[in-house]
PAVOSE-215732 format. One record per residue (C-alpha): residue number from 1; residue in three letters; chain; x, y negated, z negated. Coordinates in steps of 0.02 Angstrom, whole numbers, plus 50000, padded with zeros to 5 digits. Layout:
pt k->NUM r->ALA c->A east->X north->Y up->Z $
...
// end
This chain:
pt k->1 r->MET c->A east->51604 north->56463 up->53164 $
pt k->2 r->TRP c->A east->51507 north->56307 up->53220 $
pt k->3 r->VAL c->A east->51632 north->56194 up->53137 $
pt k->4 r->ARG c->A east->51774 north->56267 up->53232 $
pt k->5 r->LEU c->A east->51678 north->56250 up->53396 $
pt k->6 r->VAL c->A east->51644 north->56064 up->53363 $
pt k->7 r->LEU c->A east->51825 north->56033 up->53321 $
pt k->8 r->CYS c->A east->51881 north->56117 up->53479 $
pt k->9 r->LEU c->A east->51765 north->56013 up->53584 $
pt k->10 r->CYS c->A east->51826 north->55851 up->53505 $
pt k->11 r->TRP c->A east->52003 north->55903 up->53533 $
pt k->12 r->VAL c->A east->51967 north->55941 up->53717 $
pt k->13 r->VAL c->A east->51877 north->55772 up->53743 $
pt k->14 r->LEU c->A east->52006 north->55664 up->53657 $
pt k->15 r->GLY c->A east->52156 north->55767 up->53691 $
pt k->16 r->SER c->A east->52204 north->55674 up->53847 $
pt k->17 r->GLN c->A east->52208 north->55503 up->53760 $
pt k->18 r->GLY c->A east->52242 north->55530 up->53576 $
pt k->19 r->GLN c->A east->52314 north->55705 up->53555 $
pt k->20 r->ASP c->A east->52465 north->55631 up->53474 $
pt k->21 r->ARG c->A east->52358 north->55521 up->53357 $
pt k->22 r->ALA c->A east->52226 north->55650 up->53299 $
pt k->23 r->SER c->A east->52237 north->55750 up->53139 $
pt k->24 r->LEU c->A east->52138 north->55886 up->53051 $
pt k->25 r->ARG c->A east->52135 north->55894 up->52863 $
pt k->26 r->LYS c->A east->52061 north->56025 up->52747 $
pt k->27 r->SER c->A east->52025 north->55988 up->52565 $
pt k->28 r->ASN c->A east->51903 north->56027 up->52425 $
pt k->29 r->ASP c->A east->51766 north->55902 up->52383 $
pt k->30 r->ARG c->A east->51715 north->55850 up->52206 $
pt k->31 r->ASN c->A east->51616 north->56010 up->52185 $
pt k->32 r->GLY c->A east->51763 north->56123 up->52235 $
pt k->33 r->ARG c->A east->51694 north->56170 up->52408 $
pt k->34 r->CYS c->A east->51812 north->56177 up->52557 $
pt k->35 r->GLN c->A east->51791 north->56030 up->52676 $
pt k->36 r->TYR c->A east->51870 north->55989 up->52846 $
pt k->37 r->SER c->A east->51909 north->55811 up->52896 $
pt k->38 r->PHE c->A east->51954 north->55762 up->53074 $
pt k->39 r->THR c->A east->52023 north->55588 up->53106 $
pt k->40 r->VAL c->A east->52071 north->55503 up->53267 $
pt k->41 r->GLU c->A east->52161 north->55335 up->53275 $
pt k->42 r->SER c->A east->52084 north->55197 up->53381 $
pt k->43 r->PRO c->A east->52169 north->55174 up->53548 $
pt k->44 r->ASP c->A east->52132 north->54985 up->53549 $
pt k->45 r->GLU c->A east->52121 north->54919 up->53370 $
pt k->46 r->SER c->A east->52270 north->54918 up->53256 $
pt k->47 r->SER c->A east->52157 north->54893 up->53104 $
pt k->48 r->CYS c->A east->51971 north->54894 up->53070 $
pt k->49 r->PRO c->A east->51894 north->54724 up->53027 $
pt k->50 r->SER c->A east->51823 north->54716 up->52849 $
pt k->51 r->PRO c->A east->51635 north->54711 up->52847 $
pt k->52 r->SER c->A east->51563 north->54538 up->52809 $
pt k->53 r->PRO c->A east->51480 north->54528 up->52639 $
pt k->54 r->ALA c->A east->51347 north->54417 up->52713 $
pt k->55 r->GLY c->A east->51296 north->54552 up->52830 $
pt k->56 r->GLY c->A east->51271 north->54688 up->52703 $
pt k->57 r->PRO c->A east->51102 north->54737 up->52634 $
pt k->58 r->GLU c->A east->51161 north->54712 up->52454 $
pt k->59 r->PHE c->A east->51211 north->54533 up->52493 $
pt k->60 r->GLU c->A east->51045 north->54499 up->52577 $
pt k->61 r->ASN c->A east->50955 north->54568 up->52426 $
pt k->62 r->LEU c->A east->51061 north->54462 up->52309 $
pt k->63 r->ARG c->A east->51030 north->54306 up->52414 $
pt k->64 r->ALA c->A east->50842 north->54337 up->52409 $
pt k->65 r->ARG c->A east->50847 north->54354 up->52220 $
pt k->66 r->LEU c->A east->50949 north->54193 up->52204 $
pt k->67 r->THR c->A east->50824 north->54101 up->52314 $
pt k->68 r->LEU c->A east->50682 north->54161 up->52206 $
pt k->69 r->LEU c->A east->50777 north->54109 up->52050 $
pt k->70 r->GLU c->A east->50809 north->53936 up->52122 $
pt k->71 r->THR c->A east->50624 north->53917 up->52160 $
pt k->72 r->VAL c->A east->50577 north->53963 up->51982 $
pt k->73 r->VAL c->A east->50707 north->53843 up->51909 $
pt k->74 r->SER c->A east->50646 north->53701 up->52021 $
pt k->75 r->ARG c->A east->50468 north->53727 up->51965 $
pt k->76 r->VAL c->A east->50519 north->53728 up->51782 $
pt k->77 r->LEU c->A east->50623 north->53569 up->51800 $
pt k->78 r->GLY c->A east->50485 north->53484 up->51897 $
pt k->79 r->ALA c->A east->50359 north->53524 up->51761 $
pt k->80 r->GLU c->A east->50477 north->53456 up->51629 $
pt k->81 r->ALA c->A east->50502 north->53295 up->51729 $
pt k->82 r->LEU c->A east->50315 north->53273 up->51745 $
pt k->83 r->THR c->A east->50298 north->53304 up->51559 $
pt k->84 r->ASP c->A east->50431 north->53170 up->51522 $
pt k->85 r->VAL c->A east->50340 north->53045 up->51634 $
pt k->86 r->ALA c->A east->50177 north->53082 up->51547 $
pt k->87 r->LYS c->A east->50259 north->53061 up->51378 $
pt k->88 r->GLU c->A east->50337 north->52895 up->51428 $
pt k->89 r->ALA c->A east->50169 north->52831 up->51492 $
pt k->90 r->GLU c->A east->50085 north->52886 up->51332 $
pt k->91 r->GLU c->A east->50219 north->52801 up->51225 $
pt k->92 r->ALA c->A east->50203 north->52640 up->51328 $
pt k->93 r->GLN c->A east->50015 north->52640 up->51301 $
pt k->94 r->GLU c->A east->50038 north->52669 up->51114 $
pt k->95 r->THR c->A east->50167 north->52527 up->51106 $
pt k->96 r->LYS c->A east->50048 north->52409 up->51196 $
pt k->97 r->GLN c->A east->49908 north->52456 up->51077 $
pt k->98 r->LEU c->A east->50022 north->52427 up->50926 $
pt k->99 r->ILE c->A east->50070 north->52255 up->50993 $
pt k->100 r->GLN c->A east->49887 north->52210 up->51017 $
pt k->101 r->ASP c->A east->49846 north->52271 up->50842 $
pt k->102 r->LYS c->A east->49991 north->52169 up->50770 $
pt k->103 r->GLU c->A east->49932 north->52011 up->50860 $
pt k->104 r->GLN c->A east->49757 north->52038 up->50795 $
pt k->105 r->LEU c->A east->49822 north->52061 up->50618 $
pt k->106 r->ASP c->A east->49929 north->51904 up->50635 $
pt k->107 r->ARG c->A east->49775 north->51806 up->50686 $
pt k->108 r->GLN c->A east->49678 north->51876 up->50540 $
pt k->109 r->VAL c->A east->49821 north->51829 up->50421 $
pt k->110 r->GLN c->A east->49824 north->51651 up->50489 $
pt k->111 r->GLU c->A east->49636 north->51638 up->50469 $
pt k->112 r->LEU c->A east->49646 north->51703 up->50291 $
pt k->113 r->ARG c->A east->49784 north->51580 up->50249 $
pt k->114 r->ARG c->A east->49680 north->51438 up->50319 $
pt k->115 r->ARG c->A east->49530 north->51492 up->50217 $
pt k->116 r->VAL c->A east->49636 north->51507 up->50060 $
pt k->117 r->GLU c->A east->49701 north->51330 up->50086 $
pt k->118 r->GLU c->A east->49524 north->51266 up->50112 $
pt k->119 r->LEU c->A east->49465 north->51351 up->49953 $
pt k->120 r->THR c->A east->49617 north->51286 up->49860 $
pt k->121 r->MET c->A east->49579 north->51108 up->49913 $
pt k->122 r->GLU c->A east->49396 north->51126 up->49867 $
pt k->123 r->THR c->A east->49445 north->51200 up->49699 $
pt k->124 r->GLU c->A east->49560 north->51053 up->49661 $
pt k->125 r->LYS c->A east->49418 north->50934 up->49703 $
pt k->126 r->LEU c->A east->49295 north->51025 up->49591 $
pt k->127 r->ARG c->A east->49415 north->51037 up->49444 $
pt k->128 r->ASP c->A east->49403 north->50850 up->49416 $
pt k->129 r->ARG c->A east->49213 north->50858 up->49400 $
pt k->130 r->PRO c->A east->49118 north->50908 up->49244 $
pt k->131 r->CYS c->A east->49027 north->51074 up->49256 $
pt k->132 r->PRO c->A east->48851 north->51029 up->49317 $
pt k->133 r->LEU c->A east->48695 north->51127 up->49280 $
pt k->134 r->VAL c->A east->48613 north->51225 up->49420 $
pt k->135 r->GLN c->A east->48430 north->51250 up->49373 $
pt k->136 r->GLY c->A east->48478 north->51236 up->49190 $
pt k->137 r->VAL c->A east->48610 north->51373 up->49197 $
pt k->138 r->PRO c->A east->48796 north->51329 up->49181 $
pt k->139 r->ILE c->A east->48921 north->51390 up->49309 $
pt k->140 r->ASP c->A east->49079 north->51464 up->49237 $
pt k->141 r->GLY c->A east->49255 north->51443 up->49307 $
pt k->142 r->PHE c->A east->49240 north->51597 up->49417 $
pt k->143 r->GLY c->A east->49089 north->51538 up->49515 $
pt k->144 r->VAL c->A east->48975 north->51662 up->49424 $
pt k->145 r->ILE c->A east->48807 north->51599 up->49364 $
pt k->146 r->GLY c->A east->48775 north->51662 up->49188 $
pt k->147 r->GLY c->A east->48608 north->51686 up->49101 $
pt k->148 r->SER c->A east->48506 north->51799 up->48991 $
pt k->149 r->SER c->A east->48482 north->51923 up->49132 $
pt k->150 r->GLY c->A east->48668 north->51934 up->49163 $
pt k->151 r->PRO c->A east->48782 north->51854 up->49295 $
pt k->152 r->VAL c->A east->48720 north->51828 up->49471 $
pt k->153 r->ILE c->A east->48863 north->51875 up->49586 $
pt k->154 r->GLY c->A east->48873 north->51864 up->49775 $
pt k->155 r->ARG c->A east->48827 north->51683 up->49808 $
pt k->156 r->SER c->A east->48948 north->51605 up->49932 $
pt k->157 r->PHE c->A east->49067 north->51466 up->49889 $
pt k->158 r->GLN c->A east->48988 north->51356 up->50023 $
pt k->159 r->GLU c->A east->48815 north->51378 up->49944 $
pt k->160 r->LEU c->A east->48879 north->51323 up->49774 $
pt k->161 r->LYS c->A east->48971 north->51178 up->49855 $
pt k->162 r->ALA c->A east->48810 north->51122 up->49942 $
pt k->163 r->GLU c->A east->48715 north->51126 up->49777 $
pt k->164 r->LEU c->A east->48850 north->51026 up->49690 $
pt k->165 r->SER c->A east->48853 north->50895 up->49828 $
pt k->166 r->GLU c->A east->48667 north->50863 up->49805 $
pt k->167 r->LEU c->A east->48686 north->50826 up->49619 $
pt k->168 r->PRO c->A east->48713 north->50646 up->49560 $
pt k->169 r->ALA c->A east->48891 north->50594 up->49527 $
pt k->170 r->PRO c->A east->48947 north->50613 up->49345 $
pt k->171 r->ALA c->A east->48959 north->50457 up->49240 $
pt k->172 r->ARG c->A east->49150 north->50469 up->49229 $
pt k->173 r->VAL c->A east->49168 north->50465 up->49419 $
pt k->174 r->LEU c->A east->49050 north->50317 up->49433 $
pt k->175 r->GLU c->A east->49150 north->50226 up->49301 $
pt k->176 r->ASN c->A east->49314 north->50253 up->49396 $
pt k->177 r->ASN c->A east->49236 north->50192 up->49557 $
pt k->178 r->HIS c->A east->49177 north->50037 up->49466 $
pt k->179 r->ASN c->A east->49355 north->50004 up->49407 $
pt k->180 r->ASN c->A east->49419 north->50026 up->49586 $
pt k->181 r->THR c->A east->49304 north->49897 up->49661 $
pt k->182 r->GLY c->A east->49416 north->49754 up->49604 $
pt k->183 r->CYS c->A east->49578 north->49695 up->49679 $
pt k->184 r->GLY c->A east->49688 north->49688 up->49528 $
pt k->185 r->GLU c->A east->49862 north->49757 up->49508 $
pt k->186 r->LEU c->A east->49897 north->49942 up->49533 $
pt k->187 r->THR c->A east->49887 north->50033 up->49366 $
pt k->188 r->SER c->A east->49893 north->50219 up->49411 $
pt k->189 r->ILE c->A east->49907 north->50342 up->49554 $
pt k->190 r->GLY c->A east->49825 north->50513 up->49545 $
pt k->191 r->GLU c->A east->49898 north->50684 up->49583 $
pt k->192 r->PRO c->A east->49926 north->50721 up->49769 $
pt k->193 r->GLU c->A east->49786 north->50819 up->49852 $
pt k->194 r->THR c->A east->49838 north->50925 up->50001 $
pt k->195 r->VAL c->A east->49723 north->50908 up->50152 $
pt k->196 r->GLN c->A east->49817 north->51000 up->50289 $
pt k->197 r->LYS c->A east->49986 north->51074 up->50331 $
pt k->198 r->ALA c->A east->50067 north->51044 up->50501 $
pt k->199 r->ASP c->A east->50133 north->51192 up->50600 $
pt k->200 r->GLY c->A east->50300 north->51196 up->50689 $
pt k->201 r->ILE c->A east->50455 north->51088 up->50675 $
pt k->202 r->THR c->A east->50364 north->50940 up->50756 $
pt k->203 r->GLY c->A east->50263 north->50924 up->50596 $
pt k->204 r->LYS c->A east->50411 north->50889 up->50482 $
pt k->205 r->TYR c->A east->50374 north->50701 up->50488 $
pt k->206 r->GLY c->A east->50215 north->50618 up->50548 $
pt k->207 r->LEU c->A east->50074 north->50495 up->50522 $
pt k->208 r->TRP c->A east->49891 north->50516 up->50481 $
pt k->209 r->PHE c->A east->49755 north->50395 up->50430 $
pt k->210 r->GLN c->A east->49572 north->50345 up->50438 $
pt k->211 r->ASP c->A east->49515 north->50175 up->50498 $
pt k->212 r->PRO c->A east->49456 north->50075 up->50344 $
pt k->213 r->GLU c->A east->49359 north->49957 up->50458 $
pt k->214 r->ALA c->A east->49305 north->50064 up->50606 $
pt k->215 r->THR c->A east->49208 north->49966 up->50736 $
pt k->216 r->GLY c->A east->49089 north->50101 up->50800 $
pt k->217 r->GLN c->A east->49066 north->50255 up->50908 $
pt k->218 r->PRO c->A east->49136 north->50371 up->50961 $
pt k->219 r->TYR c->A east->49265 north->50343 up->50823 $
pt k->220 r->GLY c->A east->49191 north->50302 up->50654 $
pt k->221 r->PRO c->A east->49262 north->50286 up->50479 $
pt k->222 r->ASP c->A east->49264 north->50477 up->50459 $
pt k->223 r->THR c->A east->49375 north->50501 up->50612 $
pt k->224 r->VAL c->A east->49550 north->50561 up->50566 $
pt k->225 r->TRP c->A east->49700 north->50508 up->50669 $
pt k->226 r->ARG c->A east->49864 north->50603 up->50673 $
pt k->227 r->ILE c->A east->50034 north->50585 up->50759 $
pt k->228 r->ASN c->A east->50177 north->50711 up->50749 $
pt k->229 r->ALA c->A east->50331 north->50600 up->50742 $
pt k->230 r->VAL c->A east->50465 north->50732 up->50783 $
pt k->231 r->ASP c->A east->50489 north->50731 up->50971 $
pt k->232 r->VAL c->A east->50598 north->50654 up->51105 $
pt k->233 r->ASP c->A east->50449 north->50554 up->51169 $
pt k->234 r->VAL c->A east->50307 north->50529 up->51044 $
pt k->235 r->LYS c->A east->50149 north->50485 up->51139 $
pt k->236 r->GLN c->A east->50010 north->50602 up->51081 $
pt k->237 r->LEU c->A east->49876 north->50535 up->50964 $
pt k->238 r->TYR c->A east->49758 north->50669 up->50896 $
pt k->239 r->ALA c->A east->49580 north->50624 up->50847 $
pt k->240 r->TYR c->A east->49479 north->50736 up->50729 $
pt k->241 r->GLU c->A east->49295 north->50715 up->50694 $
pt k->242 r->ASN c->A east->49321 north->50719 up->50506 $
pt k->243 r->LEU c->A east->49432 north->50790 up->50368 $
pt k->244 r->GLU c->A east->49351 north->50961 up->50382 $
pt k->245 r->GLN c->A east->49397 north->50975 up->50567 $
pt k->246 r->LEU c->A east->49573 north->50916 up->50526 $
pt k->247 r->GLY c->A east->49586 north->51057 up->50399 $
pt k->248 r->ARG c->A east->49530 north->51180 up->50532 $
pt k->249 r->GLY c->A east->49652 north->51109 up->50660 $
pt k->250 r->PHE c->A east->49520 north->51068 up->50791 $
pt k->251 r->PRO c->A east->49546 north->50895 up->50871 $
pt k->252 r->MET c->A east->49398 north->50817 up->50960 $
pt k->253 r->LYS c->A east->49516 north->50727 up->51080 $
pt k->254 r->VAL c->A east->49700 north->50698 up->51117 $
pt k->255 r->LEU c->A east->49743 north->50522 up->51175 $
pt k->256 r->VAL c->A east->49905 north->50492 up->51272 $
pt k->257 r->LEU c->A east->49987 north->50327 up->51228 $
pt k->258 r->PRO c->A east->50058 north->50226 up->51373 $
pt k->259 r->GLU c->A east->50219 north->50188 up->51277 $
pt k->260 r->SER c->A east->50313 north->50293 up->51150 $
pt k->261 r->VAL c->A east->50298 north->50271 up->50961 $
pt k->262 r->GLU c->A east->50448 north->50229 up->50852 $
pt k->263 r->SER c->A east->50452 north->50322 up->50686 $
pt k->264 r->THR c->A east->50314 north->50330 up->50554 $
pt k->265 r->GLY c->A east->50265 north->50148 up->50534 $
pt k->266 r->ALA c->A east->50102 north->50143 up->50633 $
pt k->267 r->THR c->A east->49927 north->50114 up->50564 $
pt k->268 r->VAL c->A east->49744 north->50112 up->50622 $
pt k->269 r->TYR c->A east->49637 north->49958 up->50588 $
pt k->270 r->ARG c->A east->49475 north->49890 up->50663 $
pt k->271 r->GLY c->A east->49469 north->50012 up->50808 $
pt k->272 r->SER c->A east->49650 north->49992 up->50862 $
pt k->273 r->LEU c->A east->49813 north->50084 up->50836 $
pt k->274 r->TYR c->A east->49954 north->49965 up->50790 $
pt k->275 r->TYR c->A east->50130 north->50031 up->50819 $
pt k->276 r->GLN c->A east->50309 north->49987 up->50862 $
pt k->277 r->ARG c->A east->50371 north->50029 up->51037 $
pt k->278 r->LYS c->A east->50520 north->50147 up->51039 $
pt k->279 r->ARG c->A east->50693 north->50067 up->51026 $
pt k->280 r->SER c->A east->50628 north->49889 up->51020 $
pt k->281 r->PRO c->A east->50554 north->49759 up->50900 $
pt k->282 r->THR c->A east->50396 north->49752 up->51007 $
pt k->283 r->LEU c->A east->50229 north->49778 up->50920 $
pt k->284 r->LEU c->A east->50083 north->49851 up->51019 $
pt k->285 r->ARG c->A east->49894 north->49851 up->50991 $
pt k->286 r->PHE c->A east->49815 north->50002 up->51075 $
pt k->287 r->ASP c->A east->49625 north->49995 up->51086 $
pt k->288 r->LEU c->A east->49556 north->50168 up->51042 $
pt k->289 r->ASN c->A east->49396 north->50151 up->51143 $
pt k->290 r->SER c->A east->49466 north->50084 up->51307 $
pt k->291 r->GLU c->A east->49633 north->50175 up->51281 $
pt k->292 r->LYS c->A east->49729 north->50023 up->51340 $
pt k->293 r->ILE c->A east->49864 north->49909 up->51270 $
pt k->294 r->MET c->A east->49771 north->49750 up->51223 $
pt k->295 r->ALA c->A east->49915 north->49650 up->51147 $
pt k->296 r->ARG c->A east->50105 north->49655 up->51132 $
pt k->297 r->ARG c->A east->50227 north->49542 up->51042 $
pt k->298 r->ASP c->A east->50406 north->49549 up->50979 $
pt k->299 r->LEU c->A east->50422 north->49533 up->50790 $
pt k->300 r->PRO c->A east->50542 north->49385 up->50770 $
pt k->301 r->HIS c->A east->50720 north->49431 up->50717 $
pt k->302 r->ALA c->A east->50665 north->49604 up->50657 $
pt k->303 r->GLY c->A east->50795 north->49741 up->50648 $
pt k->304 r->PHE c->A east->50750 north->49902 up->50737 $
pt k->305 r->HIS c->A east->50806 north->50080 up->50776 $
pt k->306 r->GLY c->A east->50900 north->50113 up->50616 $
pt k->307 r->LYS c->A east->50966 north->49941 up->50571 $
pt k->308 r->HIS c->A east->50857 north->49912 up->50416 $
pt k->309 r->PRO c->A east->50763 north->50076 up->50379 $
pt k->310 r->TYR c->A east->50694 north->50146 up->50217 $
pt k->311 r->SER c->A east->50815 north->50254 up->50116 $
pt k->312 r->TRP c->A east->50760 north->50417 up->50201 $
pt k->313 r->GLY c->A east->50804 north->50348 up->50374 $
pt k->314 r->GLY c->A east->50694 north->50398 up->50519 $
pt k->315 r->TYR c->A east->50710 north->50230 up->50612 $
pt k->316 r->THR c->A east->50583 north->50158 up->50487 $
pt k->317 r->ASP c->A east->50637 north->49978 up->50517 $
pt k->318 r->ILE c->A east->50461 north->49911 up->50548 $
pt k->319 r->ASP c->A east->50315 north->49974 up->50444 $
pt k->320 r->LEU c->A east->50140 north->49914 up->50486 $
pt k->321 r->ALA c->A east->50004 north->49916 up->50353 $
pt k->322 r->ALA c->A east->49824 north->49859 up->50326 $
pt k->323 r->ASP c->A east->49734 north->49814 up->50165 $
pt k->324 r->GLU c->A east->49588 north->49710 up->50102 $
pt k->325 r->GLN c->A east->49670 north->49551 up->50167 $
pt k->326 r->GLY c->A east->49718 north->49606 up->50343 $
pt k->327 r->LEU c->A east->49864 north->49670 up->50445 $
pt k->328 r->TRP c->A east->50045 north->49666 up->50384 $
pt k->329 r->ALA c->A east->50222 north->49703 up->50444 $
pt k->330 r->ILE c->A east->50355 north->49763 up->50321 $
pt k->331 r->TYR c->A east->50530 north->49743 up->50393 $
pt k->332 r->SER c->A east->50698 north->49653 up->50373 $
pt k->333 r->THR c->A east->50812 north->49536 up->50468 $
pt k->334 r->ASP c->A east->50996 north->49495 up->50476 $
pt k->335 r->LYS c->A east->50960 north->49328 up->50395 $
pt k->336 r->ALA c->A east->50878 north->49416 up->50247 $
pt k->337 r->ARG c->A east->51029 north->49533 up->50237 $
pt k->338 r->GLY c->A east->50923 north->49689 up->50228 $
pt k->339 r->ALA c->A east->50797 north->49624 up->50101 $
pt k->340 r->ILE c->A east->50614 north->49663 up->50136 $
pt k->341 r->VAL c->A east->50521 north->49530 up->50235 $
pt k->342 r->LEU c->A east->50331 north->49527 up->50238 $
pt k->343 r->ALA c->A east->50233 north->49454 up->50384 $
pt k->344 r->LYS c->A east->50045 north->49426 up->50394 $
pt k->345 r->LEU c->A east->49990 north->49464 up->50573 $
pt k->346 r->ASN c->A east->49844 north->49411 up->50680 $
pt k->347 r->PRO c->A east->49755 north->49577 up->50720 $
pt k->348 r->GLU c->A east->49706 north->49519 up->50893 $
pt k->349 r->SER c->A east->49865 north->49437 up->50959 $
pt k->350 r->LEU c->A east->49997 north->49508 up->50838 $
pt k->351 r->GLU c->A east->50059 north->49333 up->50807 $
pt k->352 r->VAL c->A east->50145 north->49303 up->50639 $
pt k->353 r->ILE c->A east->50032 north->49194 up->50531 $
pt k->354 r->ARG c->A east->50151 north->49181 up->50384 $
pt k->355 r->SER c->A east->50303 north->49272 up->50315 $
pt k->356 r->TRP c->A east->50384 north->49300 up->50144 $
pt k->357 r->GLU c->A east->50559 north->49356 up->50097 $
pt k->358 r->THR c->A east->50576 north->49467 up->49943 $
pt k->359 r->ASN c->A east->50728 north->49510 up->49837 $
pt k->360 r->VAL c->A east->50722 north->49701 up->49856 $
pt k->361 r->ARG c->A east->50832 north->49785 up->49985 $
pt k->362 r->LYS c->A east->50736 north->49891 up->50108 $
pt k->363 r->ASN c->A east->50862 north->50034 up->50117 $
pt k->364 r->LYS c->A east->50856 north->50052 up->49927 $
pt k->365 r->VAL c->A east->50673 north->50107 up->49922 $
pt k->366 r->ALA c->A east->50592 north->50261 up->49998 $
pt k->367 r->ASN c->A east->50432 north->50182 up->50066 $
pt k->368 r->ALA c->A east->50310 north->50039 up->50041 $
pt k->369 r->PHE c->A east->50125 north->49998 up->50058 $
pt k->370 r->MET c->A east->50007 north->49849 up->50038 $
pt k->371 r->ILE c->A east->49858 north->49833 up->49920 $
pt k->372 r->CYS c->A east->49760 north->49670 up->49901 $
pt k->373 r->GLY c->A east->49901 north->49565 up->49973 $
pt k->374 r->ARG c->A east->50032 north->49644 up->49858 $
pt k->375 r->LEU c->A east->50182 north->49742 up->49915 $
pt k->376 r->TYR c->A east->50222 north->49902 up->49820 $
pt k->377 r->THR c->A east->50380 north->50007 up->49844 $
pt k->378 r->VAL c->A east->50416 north->50189 up->49798 $
pt k->379 r->ALA c->A east->50585 north->50229 up->49720 $
pt k->380 r->SER c->A east->50620 north->50402 up->49793 $
pt k->381 r->TYR c->A east->50556 north->50506 up->49940 $
pt k->382 r->SER c->A east->50625 north->50673 up->49877 $
pt k->383 r->ALA c->A east->50613 north->50674 up->49686 $
pt k->384 r->ASN c->A east->50463 north->50774 up->49629 $
pt k->385 r->THR c->A east->50425 north->50642 up->49497 $
pt k->386 r->THR c->A east->50468 north->50463 up->49539 $
pt k->387 r->THR c->A east->50388 north->50291 up->49518 $
pt k->388 r->VAL c->A east->50314 north->50143 up->49609 $
pt k->389 r->ASN c->A east->50454 north->50031 up->49551 $
pt k->390 r->TYR c->A east->50425 north->49858 up->49624 $
pt k->391 r->THR c->A east->50284 north->49739 up->49673 $
pt k->392 r->PHE c->A east->50279 north->49571 up->49762 $
pt k->393 r->ASP c->A east->50122 north->49463 up->49760 $
pt k->394 r->THR c->A east->50103 north->49356 up->49917 $
pt k->395 r->ALA c->A east->49973 north->49246 up->49831 $
pt k->396 r->SER c->A east->50093 north->49185 up->49695 $
pt k->397 r->GLY c->A east->50260 north->49227 up->49774 $
pt k->398 r->ASN c->A east->50309 north->49317 up->49614 $
pt k->399 r->SER c->A east->50388 north->49489 up->49601 $
pt k->400 r->LYS c->A east->50416 north->49610 up->49458 $
pt k->401 r->LYS c->A east->50470 north->49786 up->49417 $
pt k->402 r->LEU c->A east->50344 north->49926 up->49388 $
pt k->403 r->GLU c->A east->50347 north->50103 up->49322 $
pt k->404 r->VAL c->A east->50189 north->50180 up->49392 $
pt k->405 r->PRO c->A east->50215 north->50370 up->49405 $
pt k->406 r->PHE c->A east->50213 north->50441 up->49581 $
pt k->407 r->ARG c->A east->50236 north->50622 up->49633 $
pt k->408 r->ASN c->A east->50315 north->50693 up->49792 $
pt k->409 r->ARG c->A east->50241 north->50867 up->49781 $
pt k->410 r->TYR c->A east->50335 north->50935 up->49933 $
pt k->411 r->ARG c->A east->50493 north->50830 up->49906 $
pt k->412 r->TYR c->A east->50509 north->50739 up->50073 $
pt k->413 r->ASN c->A east->50386 north->50596 up->50088 $
pt k->414 r->SER c->A east->50407 north->50507 up->50255 $
pt k->415 r->MET c->A east->50247 north->50402 up->50266 $
pt k->416 r->ILE c->A east->50131 north->50311 up->50144 $
pt k->417 r->ASP c->A east->49981 north->50208 up->50201 $
pt k->418 r->TYR c->A east->49838 north->50131 up->50101 $
pt k->419 r->ASN c->A east->49653 north->50145 up->50148 $
pt k->420 r->HIS c->A east->49559 north->50007 up->50057 $
pt k->421 r->ALA c->A east->49387 north->50075 up->50104 $
pt k->422 r->ARG c->A east->49421 north->50241 up->50017 $
pt k->423 r->LYS c->A east->49542 north->50175 up->49883 $
pt k->424 r->LYS c->A east->49668 north->50309 up->49929 $
pt k->425 r->LEU c->A east->49847 north->50324 up->49985 $
pt k->426 r->TYR c->A east->49879 north->50434 up->50137 $
pt k->427 r->ALA c->A east->50051 north->50515 up->50143 $
pt k->428 r->TRP c->A east->50150 north->50640 up->50248 $
pt k->429 r->ASP c->A east->50256 north->50746 up->50131 $
pt k->430 r->ASN c->A east->50366 north->50877 up->50214 $
pt k->431 r->PHE c->A east->50240 north->50951 up->50340 $
pt k->432 r->HIS c->A east->50093 north->50915 up->50221 $
pt k->433 r->MET c->A east->49958 north->50783 up->50239 $
pt k->434 r->VAL c->A east->49908 north->50727 up->50064 $
pt k->435 r->THR c->A east->49804 north->50592 up->49981 $
pt k->436 r->TYR c->A east->49817 north->50501 up->49813 $
pt k->437 r->ASP c->A east->49679 north->50414 up->49718 $
pt k->438 r->VAL c->A east->49730 north->50242 up->49657 $
pt k->439 r->LYS c->A east->49665 north->50139 up->49512 $
pt k->440 r->LEU c->A east->49674 north->49951 up->49507 $
pt k->441 r->GLY c->A east->49663 north->49839 up->49356 $
pt k->442 r->GLU c->A east->49537 north->49702 up->49326 $
pt k->443 r->ILE c->A east->49569 north->49536 up->49410 $
// end
């Protein structure tokens, strides 16, 4: 009844405008009940606009959920980024620590190597001595003191060395020293004893020596002088307090020479360094105390810079040497056609006092040195076992062949110099500074 009344009212209200566009429909719903539907077309709009999804409540709810999801994702990603940064910082710290540990280990390895070399050198020295008695108890080859109560272990090598140094020299050593006091002909050369090894490529060739006639402080006869000969401009002269400091690599001073050194032919004698100026036949006397050039002089007619070198090369045209009789120059000239020429020099002015021409070609021998006014040459610079093969006596003017065994332990000997105060040869053999004991015959 009420439905009909409502329908009638709607029809009356809209009848004047849309009576031709209104319709009434009756149908059953999903539950089977009768249902009336009344529709009226819009007088103004041909079609209804579709509702905007953005305006619906479902869309708003979905957008809110997406916003929340984005917030959660951002937080998660931000936490992961912070975690990555923390991990990278931690890894960088660990890497730095590992590098520091490696550097520390490298230093320890170098120190151990140095100590091993020192002990090796000391061992070689002690091998040549008879086993002494320490408080009546012999020391065996392992540094262990034996006795009835068993071995006493734990005493340091330096303690044993100190005890040995206080004992009197064995009779055999005294006998050898007695034989070496003369100035006869060279009869034998001992095995090379390694003192130090140079580091880096600049130590391939070099010079080292001790002054046999040092004039006083601060540089005495124990001072060791060293020059690394591999460089574009060789000017640094290293001074070490003694052989022990050389072995440790601690120079007491580094002198800078005013003019560059040519090759490995320099020597130290009576408080001065005598050397050849680079790319010239000029000889220089550098005073070690005042650190000044005190004399300079061209060696007459001398070849230089590779014209008449030793067989190994190295611009060894002029080789300066000192012995019991003074200062010498070993070189060659065009007139001598490459044969060795000897010149006796005035140590103060570098003037040539006298010269001798020999019959041995300079580029056919590896090196040379002077002992008691005699020239000695070495056959090979690289053969492990070679000989001192030639001698020339300036007193008589006579020369002869020799076959005194000589060993190049490291197979590239670039410098040999004689120290008459210590009766030793000093040599530079392929990065290694070595010495040789020499024995001279009776006069």
